[in-house]
C-alpha positions as a printed NumPy array, in Angstrom:
array([[ 11.137,   9.473, -28.279],
       [  9.438,   6.718, -25.426],
       [ 11.508,   4.49 , -23.599],
       [ 10.294,   0.581, -23.919],
       [ 11.76 ,   0.18 , -20.433],
       [  9.814,   2.593, -18.462],
       [  6.386,   1.076, -20.829],
       [  7.523,  -1.993, -19.122],
       [  8.229,  -0.716, -16.089],
       [  4.558,   0.887, -15.838],
       [  3.173,  -2.124, -16.763],
       [  4.22 ,  -4.115, -14.137],
       [  3.341,  -1.53 , -11.914],
       [ -0.111,  -1.921, -12.665],
       [  0.211,  -5.545, -12.77 ],
       [  1.065,  -5.355,  -9.194],
       [ -1.582,  -3.134,  -8.257],
       [ -4.191,  -5.269,  -9.56 ],
       [ -2.757,  -8.07 ,  -8.069],
       [ -2.319,  -6.336,  -4.438],
       [ -6.064,  -5.097,  -4.787],
       [ -7.519,  -8.935,  -5.952],
       [ -5.319,  -9.999,  -2.516],
       [ -7.028,  -7.308,  -0.235],
       [-10.532,  -7.579,  -2.047],
       [-10.443, -11.087,   0.164],
       [-10.424,  -9.149,   3.431],
       [-13.121,  -6.466,   2.39 ],
       [-14.48 ,  -5.437,   5.877],
       [-11.877,  -6.836,   8.292],
       [ -9.239,  -3.921,   7.736],
       [ -9.272,  -2.988,  11.321],
       [ -9.559,  -6.807,  12.879],
       [ -6.369,  -7.185,  14.678],
       [ -5.228, -10.874,  13.871],
       [ -4.085, -11.251,  17.298],
       [ -4.142,  -9.158,  20.862],
       [ -0.647,  -7.407,  20.387],
       [ -0.897,  -7.483,  16.599],
       [ -1.965,  -4.276,  14.643],
       [ -4.364,  -4.923,  12.135],
       [ -3.088,  -3.925,   8.688],
       [ -5.656,  -1.144,   8.92 ],
       [ -3.8  ,   0.216,  11.721],
       [ -0.513,  -0.488,   9.703],
       [ -1.259,   1.407,   6.907],
       [ -2.332,   4.403,   8.843],
       [  0.62 ,   4.917,  10.732],
       [  2.985,   4.613,   7.726],
       [  0.243,   7.106,   6.473],
       [  1.113,   9.296,   9.122],
       [  5.03 ,   8.51 ,   9.482],
       [  5.214,   9.189,   5.323],
       [  3.202,  12.65 ,   6.417],
       [  5.377,  13.848,   9.067],
       [  8.339,  13.051,   6.734],
       [  7.609,  15.13 ,   3.691],
       [  6.563,  18.11 ,   6.487],
       [  9.849,  17.837,   8.004],
       [ 11.375,  18.192,   4.709],
       [ 10.006,  21.357,   3.986]])
């Protein structure tokens, strides 16, 4: 039996994903442009979070 709560949860995740993609679409091609001299771009931030996550997963194994 499927839970209605799980269905609602996944629908929410899918809506949030669509909203995020719409918002980020406005910045297409600007992923690596820094907003200020000493601030990371969102591409750099995302990449560092990816590396951090990869490192954490590797250390757990």
